[in-house]
N, C-alpha and C positions, 0 to 999 in steps of 0.2 A: 116791762111787757117787754118781750121780745118777739121780733117780728122784722119780715124781709119784704121788699119789692125788689122785681125785675122789670129789666128795659132792655129792648134791641130786635132785630129781626132775625131770619136764620141768614139770608144772604146781606145782611146790612155791615159797617165796619165792624161792629164789638156789639158783645149780650153784657149786660151792666147789673151787680145786685146790690144794695146798700141793706146792711144789716143794721138794727137798731135795738139796742137793751143787750147788746151782748157784753158780759163783763170784764172788768181787765183784770190782768197777772195770768191769761190763759196764753203759753206759745204758739204762736200760730205758724205749725209748721207746714210751708207752702208746698214741699214737697208731698207729704201724707196726702194733702187736696189732687195735686197731680195723679198719685195712684188713684184716687178714687175716680177721675176722671176718665183715665185711661182704660180702666174696669167699663165704663160707661162704652165708651168707644168699641170694645170688644164684643165676642160672641160671635159664634156659628150663624150666619144668616146676615150679616150688613151688609149696607152698601157701599157705591161708590166714596160718598162723602165723606165717612169714617177716615178715609187714605187720605182725603185733603186737608184734614183739621187736624192740628197737634193740640189738643186743648191743655193750656198751662195756665193755672190761676195767675194775674196780676192783684197787688194788692195795693190800693191806690190811697189807701186813709185807714186810722182807727187803730194803729200799730205804732211804737217805737219801739225801735232795736229787736223786733220781731216777737215783742209780746204786746198783746190789747190793752189798749188805752181807759177802756169804756165807752169812748165816744163812735159813732158811728162807721162801720168797715165797709169799705168800698170795694166788690171783686171785679174783675172783669176779664173776658177773654177776647182776646181776638178773632175773628173768622178771618181765615186765610182765602174763604171762599168767597169774598167780598164781592155780590155784583148787582145787587139790588137794583139801581136804575135800568141798568142793562137788560134785564130779563122781560118779556113779552108778558103784554095779558094774558091769561089763560082765557078762550073762546069758551068751553064746556065745564060746568062747575062737577067736581066728583062728589059721588055720592059717598056716606061716611064721613064726610069732613064739614068743616064750618063754610066750605066757599059760596054757599049760594045764600043760606041766611043769615053768615055775616056782612057779605056787600049788602042784601037790600036792609040789614040793621043800618048799618053805618052810611049808607049811601056811597058807596066807594066801590071801585074794583075787587077782583077778587083777588089779587096779587095783592094788595095792600091788606087784608085779610089773613090770607093763608100764611106771609112770609109771619106774622107775630103769633100765627096759632102754631106753627110747626113743632114740632119737638124737640128743635134744636135747641128750644129756651131751655129743657130741663138739664142740658150741660152746666147752665148754672144752677140750678137745683142741688146737684151731686156738689158743687162746688160750697154753697149755703150749708148743704148737710153734711159734708165733711170737717168746715169748721163746727158745726154741732159736736158733730163725736170725738172733737179735740177739745171740748168742755166735760162731755160725758165722761170718756176714758179718764178725766185728772180727778172725777168725782165715783172711779169704781162700776160706770154703768154700760155696758155693750151692745151693740145692735148689729144684725147677722143678719142678710139678705140675700134668697137664694132660688133657685127655678124649681118649682114643685113639678110642675106639669107643664108639656109644650107638644102641641097639635095632637092633643088628644092622649099625649103618652104620658102616664102618671110615673113620676120619679120622687117618690118618698124618701126624705134623708135619711140614710144610715147615721149619720152622725154630723151635726154640727160641727165642722171642720173647715175654717179656711183654705188650708192645702186641700183636702177633697173638690172643694167649689171651684179655687182658681185655677186647678190642673185640668177643669170639663170644658169641652168650647162649649158649653151650652148651661154653664153655671148651677149647674145640679150638685146635689149630693149625694149621688148615687150613680157611679160609674156604669154601674150594669145596664143603664138607661141609655145613656148616650148615643151607642149605636144605633140605634133605632130611631129616636130624634134628629141626628144628622142627616139620615135617611129619608124621614120625614122633609125636613127642611130641601134637600136636593131636589126632590119630587115636587115641591111647591114651586120653585123656581125652574123647573122644566114645562110647569103646565101656567107661568106665569100667574102663580097665587102666590097669597102670603098666609101665615100662620098666626096664630093667638097662642096664651095660656095662665097658668098661674103661677103667680109669687109668695112668695110667704118673706115677714120679716119676725124677727122674734129679737124680745131686750130682756137684757138680764142684767140681776143685780140693782133692779129700781127699789127704791124706799117705798113702804106704804104710805098712800094718800096722798099720791099725785093726781090732779083732778077734782073732782067736787060734786059731789051728788045733790046739793045745794040749788044748782044753777042749770038748767037745759045747756046754755052755751060754756060753761065750764066741763062738761064731762070728756073727760080723757078719750073715751072711745068715740065718741062724738067727734072729736077736732080730730084724730086721727084717720075717720072714715073723712071727713071733709080735704086733710091734706092729701091723701092717696088718690082718692077720686078725683082730686083737681088735675092728678097726671095725665098727660093725653094719652085718650085710649083704652082706660079704666073704666070699666063698663060695672063692677062688683065690688063690694069690698065686705069681708067678713073678719070680726072676731072671736078668737077660740073657736068653739063648734062651727060656729055661724051659722049656716043653712041647714048643717046636720043637725042641729040644735030641735028644730021645728018635726024632725023625724022620729025623735025620740020622745020616752015618755017623762016624767020629770025625775025617775030613780034613775035612768041615764045621764042626764045634763049636771046636777048637784055633784058640787066636790066637796065631799067630807071634809073635817076640820078637826084634824090631831094635835095634840101637842107634845114637844119633846122636852122632857125634865131635863136640865143639865147643860142648856144651849149655851152659848159662847156668850156675855152678854151684849156684843159688838152686832149680835144676830140683827139682819134688818127686817127677819120674821119675825123676833122675840120669842122663836121657840114652836112659832104656831107651822103646824106643817098642813100639805094637801097631797094624798095619793094622787089626784086628775088634776088637771088644767082645762076642762072644759071650758071655763068662762075665758080666757084667756088672759088670767093677770088681772082683770078688771071687771070688777063689781062695784054696780050701782054709779057706774062711772069715775070710778076711783081705782087706783092700781093696788093690788092684793097683797104685794111682796112678791108672788108667782110673777114668770117669766112671761110677758107680754106677747101675744102672737098676732098679728095681723097679715092678713092674705088678702089677695087683689087677682082677679080677672081680667087680662087685658086682650080685646078683642084683634082679629088679626089686621093688620094695615087696611085701609081700603084705598089707596093707590095701588094699583093692579099695573100690572106690566102689559098683562091682556084687555086691560079698559075695560070698565062698566059702561052700560049705556048712561045716556045723559042728553043733554039740551044744548044746542049752541044761542049762545047769549044773544047773540044778532039777530039771529033768522027762525028762532025757537022751533026751529026744524030738529030731527033726532041726531045724534051726534056721539061718537064715543066722548068718555070722558076724557078730559085733559091728564098729561101726564107727569108727573115732576118727581124728580130721582127718590128713589126710597129703596126700602132694606125690604126683604122676603119674609125676616123675622129679627124683631129686635126684643125679643120675651129678656133675652138675658141681662140686655141692657136696661129693663124694664127692672129688674132687680136690683140693680146700684139704684135706682131712683126711688124705688119703695122704700129703699133701706136709708136710703138720703131724707126723704121726708117725716118719713118714722123717726128720726134721728134729733130730725129740726124741732118737732111738735115735743116729744119727751124733753127734748133741752128747754124750751120754753115751759114746759109744766114746771121744770123743778126753779126756774129762776124764778116765778110765782111763787111756788110754795116756799122757797126756803129763800126771801128777799134778802138779795146782798148786790154789792154795785161790782163786786170783787170776787174772784174765785176764791181767796180764802176767808170772805164773809160766807160767801154761800156753803163752804164747808164747815164752818163754824156754827150758822143756822142749822147745819141738818143736824152735826154734832151733838147742839142744844135741844132739840125737836125731836130727836133719838131718845136721849135721857129725860126730860119732861116725861115720852110716853111710857118710857119702861117704868116709870116714879109712877105714874097714874095707871097703870096693869098692875104693881105689885100693890097700892092702897086701894083698888076694885075690888083685886083678888081677896085681899083684908077684910074689906068691908062683906062682900060676900059672906066670908066664913065666919066672923064675928055675927051676922043675921042669920045663922044657922043655913045658908043656902046650899 
């Protein structure tokens, strides 16, 4: 089982993640992970905190001469803005945050809750996702995240091109939409408000059979939804058409299946083709070989410079909500985080499906499974032909 835990507070000394079950034999390219971390800190609309932190991953265990050993991998990020013990207790909980509910549930102050609940924790998840992407890259699987909508302005992708996305100030793949989005962020900043948006991650090169129809907790779409929904401020997750599927008749949702004769024997889809991908690459909880498409709705950040109404915890009288340094818009950063958690869940599904403690063992298992499936299909068709099917 490939899994991870994170620890640390927003203004504590460091953030730490332990990754367990990661196969041996993968070159751990720390600079690749650092680039992912830098992307998370970028995007138009970020706040002052991003100028204070320079996230660079520290690998404390699980490698030997830069190659993973199969043992637990410890990833650490130092907080430059470490001042937890000097920060004051907020006097009024912020609506839209866990401040009040967490303080009551854990019988603590608000500070202890918000420091752990902070989206600063997602820096670790991007580091863990970068590690997962290194494994997937070695297996021919790619994950690409971007902004599809921001502040109500749609930005459908013109092409899933990293160069287009990385040149965008708001991480879209639609340069024509960027000026309007930037103007909307500026207007929100002037009003003391914040903006949300829609993120999308696309996984390509996935073999058929990740996940399973056999048990509810093994379904790939369910696991992806859990991972994405766990990101701070994400309030909705879709796979493929998502909610749009509920508005269409069955004929407008189903993906027809076709067969391409003379296909390459190494083809991971065995010659089967679909002219549409409404299912988003997952049917019955199992990857079907088409690109996996996951979409997430991120609410605007609830910490407002204009400060919403709240209650003073000591007097119980009306009070403006406490203010914690925040962003006007963290939607671009959220697209990097969604990409990271999707990458990790796909990597976990790969390790589960093609059981192996090393990269080479997984590659061999993938090759053997592909050959078994190919032979099964040939035998299945032969049996059908002899029976007159």
